[in-house]
N, C-alpha and C positions, 0 to 999 in steps of 0.2 A: 488848476491841478497839478499837485505834487507826482510825478511818476517816477517811481525805486523800484517794482517788482512789475516783470512783463512775461505774459503767457505767449507761449506760440505754438499755434495750432495750425500744421503741422512742420516737422523737421523734415521737407522735401528739398530737393533742390535751390529751390529759392528760397523756401523757410529757414532753411538751416545757413545759409548766408546771411540774410538778415539779423540771424539771432547772433551770429558773430560780432556783425558790427552794432548789435545793439549793445552786446558783453562788453565792446571792446569802451563802451562810452563810460563802464565801470556800472552798469544797472544788473539788476537781478534776472536771468532767464530761465522760466520753467515753462515743462512740457507736461502732458498728461498723456500714454500711451496705454492706458489698455485699449484692448481690442485693435492695434495697430500695427502692422507689417512689421518683418524684422528690418526692412530695409529704412523703415522710417527709428528703428532703436538705435542700429549701428549709426546713423547719421547724427543721432541726438549725441550718442556716447560719442565721436568724433569733438560735436564741436561744446561737450562739454556740460550737457542741458542738464538740469534736475529733474526726475521725472517724477510726479508726483501721484501720477495710477491715473484716478478718477478726474475726469472734467471737472465734476462736482468742486472738488478737492482745489484743482486749478483757480476757479473762479475764486473758491474762497481766497486763494495765498495771494494772488497778484491784482493791481490796480489795474491795470490793461490786459485786455487778450486780443492778439490778432489772429484772425481766420486768414493761412494762406493755404490753400488745397484747392484741388481741383473745384473748377468752378462748379460741376456738377453735384457737389456734396455740399455747397456752402448753405443751400436753405435747411438741409437735412441736420449741420450741424445747427444753424441758427435755433433750430428747434430745440436741440437736445441743449443748449446753453440757456434758453429761454426756463426751460422746464426747470433746471439745476439752479438758475437764480431766482426760479417762483420759490423752491423749496428754503432754499437758504435765506432769503431775505436779503440776501446782498443787491448792491448796486455798480457791478464792478462797468468798466467803459469795455466793450465789444467792439473792435476795428475790422470790419469785411475789409479785406485785402484783394477780394479777389476781382477775376475778370467777368463780373456779371452786369447785367441788363441795370440801368435805373430801376426799373419796377421791380426788376428782383431785390435792389436794394431798400426799396422803401417796404416791401414786404416782410424783409427782415428786419428793418427799425422797428415795424410796428412789433413783431412777433416781441424781439428786445424790450424797449418800452411798456408793454402792457407787463413782461415780467417783472420791471423795476429796474430792468438796467440801464442803459447808456448806451446810445448806438453812435460810431460814424462811420461814412461809406469812404473808401479809400482805393486808389489803381496803383498797382505798380506799373513803373515804364522803364525798359530797361535791363540787364542781364542780371543774372545772382552779381552780387557785389562781393567779388572776392578777386585777388591779383591786383592789378590796376585797373578792375571796372566799377563803375559807376551806377546808379541805378537812383530813380527819384520817386517817390512816395508820395501820391498827390492826393491831398485828402479834404471834406468837405464835410458839413453840418457844424451843429451849435457849439459854440468852443473847439475848433477843429485845431487850433494852434498849440494848445495842450499837447499835442504830439511832435513838437520842436523838440521836445525834450529827448528824442531818440535819433536826431541828426544827427552825423558826422560827415566826415570828409570822401565817404564813399556810399553814404546815403541821406540827399537830399530830402525833407520834408518840405511841401508846397501845398499851402492854403489854396484853396479852388474858392471857397464859396461856404456860405452859412449857410445851404441849401443841401439836403443829404439826396443823392442824386447825381450832381455835376463832376465830382471826380468819376463817378462808375461812367457815365457820360461820354467825358476824355479818354478813360480807358478804352471805352470797346471802340469810338473812331479811329483813335490810332492801332488797333487788336485789326478792325478790320482793312484797312490800309498797309500794314504789316503782315498778318496772316493771310489775310486774301490775296494778296499778291501772289507770296510766297506757294502758297493753295493751287492760283492757277497754272502758275510756272509748271510747278513740278508733275500737276496733272498731264498739262501739253507736251510735257517732255517724257512723260510715261508713255503717253500715248502714240510721239514720232519713234520712239524704239520700239515700239511691237507692231506698229507701221512699216519697220525697216526704212526708215527716213530720218536716223536721228542722224546721221552723219551731214546730210545733203540739210537737214535744219540746223548743226549744229554751224555750219561753212557760212549759210545767209547769214543767222545772227552774230558771227563774228565780223561780218562786214557792215550791219545794219543796226545793232544793238548789244553790242557788245560789254557798256559798260554794265547794262540791266543784266545781259546772259551769267556774265561774271557773280554779280551781287549773288544773284538764285543759286547760283553753284555752291556758293560760298555758305549760304543756309541749310541746304540741305544734309552735310554729316551730322548736323545735332540735332534734324527737324523730329526722325523717326521716335527717340525715347518719349520725346514730348507731346505727341500726337494724342494720348489718348484722354488727355486736358483738355486740347485744342480742339477739338470735336464741339465737346460741350461750352467752349467758350464762342465759337462760331455760330452756335444755336444760339447764344445769349445775344453776339453780336446780331443776327438776323432779326430777334425779338426788339432790340432797340431801334434798326433801323423801320420796323414798320409802326411801331410806336413814333417815328418822327416823320409818317404818312411817304415810307421809301417801300419799296416790295422786298421782300425778305427774304426770296428763294434763290441769290445768289449765293448767301452766307450759308442756305441750308445747304445747297449744292460743293460749297467749301466744306463743310461737316461732314459730309459724304466722303471726299476723299481723304481727310484725314480719320475718319472708323476706320477704311480701308486701310491706311499706314500703320496703325493702332493693333489689326490685327495682324499683323508680316511677323515674321522673325526680327527685322529689325526694329518694328515697332516694341518687341517686346524686351528688349534691351533696356537698360539703365544709362543716365547721363552719365554714371561710374562707372560702367562696365564698355561702354560701346566702341568699334575700332576708332580710334582718335586718325588712324593713318587711312582710314574711307574718306576717300574724295566724293563731292556732289555726283559727278557722273557714274561711279559706280554704285552710290546710292540709285539713282535712277533705273542704272541696267535691272539691280535684285529687284529693287519693287517692280519694275516691268514682266521681270521672271515669275512672280507671284500670282498665284489663284486668285481669282476672285474681282468682282465690280472696282475699278478705280473712278 
């Protein structure tokens, strides 16, 4: 498959960074911003993306459309895309790049396939590829190697297999370890702050778990603006583990801490406007002072 035009839904923090990498390959990148937020519009303008307005037009103009959004919105977007494909008769390739369970990926594949489109399952592992940062796009499904056309110095495209769901399974397992660990550290440190033993706990951690403690503190400054989409990701992780015969409750609990953070003043910030000088310990103190259940 020859890829010349790429649609990106939506140009948020990760989506915009991916769009810039794909543009650097010389490919044309479009988006469809009808009904989208002003933030999405601003990020699209900054990246120089062409707004085609309606999703139906995006699907008609592009060889491939990448879905990069809040995982809680992935299935709804797939339904919209399937309806537009069915109406147009187009066979556009839809690639779900969201943090979703393999079962959810299969549900989306069924929607797209039944509408006459083509589907690939993908998972992004790594930070938004800006500056020196690099990220990997893991892809699975029939013909997954077609997406090699998007690869560049900061965006690696790695084929997992020809099976839908494998890329999502890898993303879920990685996310469980990464975001699940962050949730555990954050919840316990908030509890210690509220219980009045934060300084004593820090002393003990410095003696016995300094490397892990410092790792956790480094994650916290950038965490709150992403909590609103990490909560549904942890729900997808719980579904993944349950399907694998593992109890889902640990990650359902992790989703709760991210819901709490998303509802705070820090959680209402965006990656662009957060206080870049705020430390991990300051994040814990501020969240500990918020009302609500954590």
